[in-house]
KERO-484999 format. One line per 4 residues: for each residue x, y, z of C-alpha. Coordinates in pm, 1 decimal. Example, Ala and Ser with C-alpha at 12.3 -4.5 7.8 and 13.67 -1.06 7.14 Angstrom:
<rs>
1230.0/-450.0/780.0  1367.0/-106.0/714.0
</rs>
This chain:
<rs>
-2080.7/3645.7/-596.1  -2399.1/3511.0/-444.6  -2438.1/3199.1/-235.3  -2763.8/3012.6/-215.7
-2850.7/2894.4/129.7  -3157.2/2697.2/24.3  -3427.5/2923.8/145.7  -3491.0/2981.3/511.5
-3224.2/2896.2/761.4  -3436.2/2617.1/915.3  -3462.5/2396.1/600.6  -3156.2/2204.2/483.1
-3029.6/2251.7/128.3  -3131.8/1954.0/-87.9  -2944.5/2046.6/-409.0  -2616.3/1861.9/-483.6
-2333.0/2070.1/-624.0  -2198.1/1862.8/-919.5  -1934.2/2112.7/-1029.2  -1650.1/1955.6/-823.5
-1745.3/1608.9/-953.4  -1737.5/1729.4/-1314.5  -1402.7/1900.6/-1252.6  -1249.3/1583.0/-1109.6
-1385.8/1371.5/-1397.7  -1243.5/1612.8/-1656.7  -902.2/1607.6/-1490.3  -905.3/1226.1/-1481.8
-1010.3/1214.1/-1847.0  -722.9/1439.7/-1947.8  -475.7/1234.2/-1742.6  -592.0/909.8/-1906.4
-582.6/1062.6/-2254.2  -221.9/1163.1/-2198.4  -95.6/849.3/-2023.5  -264.8/569.7/-2220.2
-62.1/619.6/-2541.0  255.7/614.7/-2332.9  162.4/292.6/-2152.1  38.9/107.2/-2459.4
353.0/42.0/-2657.1  345.4/-197.7/-2944.6  566.7/-295.5/-3230.7  403.9/-278.1/-3569.3
395.5/-626.1/-3718.5  230.9/-780.0/-4015.9  154.5/-1132.5/-3908.5  155.9/-1398.0/-4178.7
-170.1/-1521.4/-4319.8  -245.5/-1871.6/-4201.7  -299.1/-2123.4/-4473.3  -283.1/-2494.9/-4488.0
-35.2/-2626.7/-4737.9  -64.9/-2992.0/-4822.9  228.0/-3185.5/-4683.3  445.0/-3365.6/-4930.5
576.8/-3669.8/-4754.0  909.6/-3796.5/-4875.6  1042.0/-4132.2/-4759.4  1349.7/-3972.6/-4600.5
1142.4/-3738.8/-4380.8  1111.6/-3816.3/-4011.0  766.2/-3840.6/-3857.6  747.3/-3776.4/-3483.2
431.3/-3813.4/-3277.3  429.3/-3659.4/-2931.3  175.4/-3747.1/-2666.0  149.8/-3822.6/-2293.8
173.4/-4164.5/-2138.6  -47.3/-4290.7/-1853.8  175.4/-4126.1/-1589.7  162.8/-3786.8/-1764.6
519.8/-3803.8/-1898.3  619.8/-3704.8/-2250.3  601.2/-3989.5/-2499.5  784.9/-3940.5/-2831.3
732.4/-4186.3/-3114.7  954.2/-4210.3/-3423.8  705.4/-4357.2/-3669.2  562.0/-4625.2/-3436.5
862.5/-4681.1/-3206.5  865.6/-4505.4/-2869.2  1196.7/-4345.2/-2784.1  1358.5/-4175.5/-2489.4
1551.5/-3849.6/-2520.0  1897.4/-4004.5/-2571.1  1766.5/-4277.5/-2802.2  1587.6/-4013.9/-3011.7
1909.8/-3812.2/-3041.6  2121.0/-4116.7/-3134.1  1872.5/-4238.2/-3395.1  1832.7/-3890.1/-3544.0
2210.8/-3835.6/-3558.2  2265.4/-4169.7/-3734.6  1988.6/-4093.6/-3985.4  2117.4/-3743.2/-4058.2
2474.5/-3866.8/-4104.7  2355.6/-4139.9/-4342.4  2142.5/-3892.8/-4540.7  2430.6/-3643.1/-4568.8
2662.5/-3918.9/-4698.2  2396.2/-4023.9/-4950.7  2344.5/-3665.9/-5068.9  2719.5/-3599.5/-5096.3
2753.9/-3908.1/-5316.2  2495.6/-3761.3/-5555.4  2692.7/-3437.3/-5596.2  2649.9/-3092.9/-5440.8
2397.0/-3099.1/-5159.2  2069.7/-2933.0/-5251.3  1906.7/-2784.2/-4940.0  1565.8/-2893.1/-5068.6
1674.9/-3257.9/-5050.7  1770.7/-3244.9/-4682.4  1516.5/-3448.9/-4485.1  1259.1/-3273.9/-4271.3
1106.3/-3351.0/-3934.3  726.5/-3353.3/-3920.6  587.8/-3328.2/-3568.6  236.4/-3430.2/-3476.7
167.3/-3308.9/-3125.5  -136.9/-3402.1/-2922.5  -348.4/-3104.0/-2815.8  -305.9/-3181.7/-2445.0
73.5/-3220.2/-2453.8  266.5/-2947.9/-2270.0  494.6/-2737.9/-2486.7  802.4/-2857.1/-2298.4
757.3/-3200.7/-2458.1  737.9/-3060.2/-2809.0  1016.4/-2808.8/-2741.1  1245.5/-3085.0/-2615.8
1181.5/-3289.7/-2930.9  1254.7/-2987.6/-3152.4  1577.1/-2917.6/-2961.1  1686.2/-3280.9/-2985.0
1623.0/-3299.9/-3358.6  1801.1/-2970.2/-3424.4  2094.7/-3085.6/-3210.7  2115.1/-3395.8/-3428.6
2145.0/-3178.0/-3740.7  1789.8/-3144.2/-3873.2  1721.8/-2785.6/-3976.3  1371.7/-2817.4/-4118.6
1108.7/-2883.3/-3855.0  739.9/-2859.4/-3936.5  418.1/-2914.8/-3748.9  137.3/-3124.2/-3884.8
-204.9/-2994.7/-3789.9  -559.1/-3065.3/-3884.2  -734.5/-2793.4/-4082.6  -1062.9/-2653.0/-3962.1
-1372.2/-2827.8/-4097.3  -1463.9/-2520.1/-4303.9  -1145.0/-2554.1/-4503.9  -941.9/-2282.9/-4334.9
-932.3/-2024.3/-4063.7  -1137.2/-1711.4/-4086.0  -980.0/-1374.4/-4031.5
</rs>
């Protein structure tokens, strides 16, 4: 095995030995190739295709609008009337009880005839406001809750 000293003993060697660098890079590459599949764990899902179905508004459906007031607090409107949390629950409970009595009088209750809640949430409203309204309406007995959104100007989202 020969060792190059770079010529005479008075001149320094100007060549860089890249073999250790290549060895380290190959070892790191192998380590990353082995560890990345272990770190990246995912559950295989098929997400639903987004489409905009036209909303059929029935008179018995509840329309909630959620926005912020001037102080930054949640503001929930049932049609055009602003309501607090307890007032929203009481009104929703009374409406659901009245609708159930009306449906029972007609015969067996068809799940398709149960009123729905349609929520229109302002873009800048924190989710806690919308989540609280959903929880309140579900606590009052409403099982169908939908969100009203505005479709993109092109007619739908692109994949």
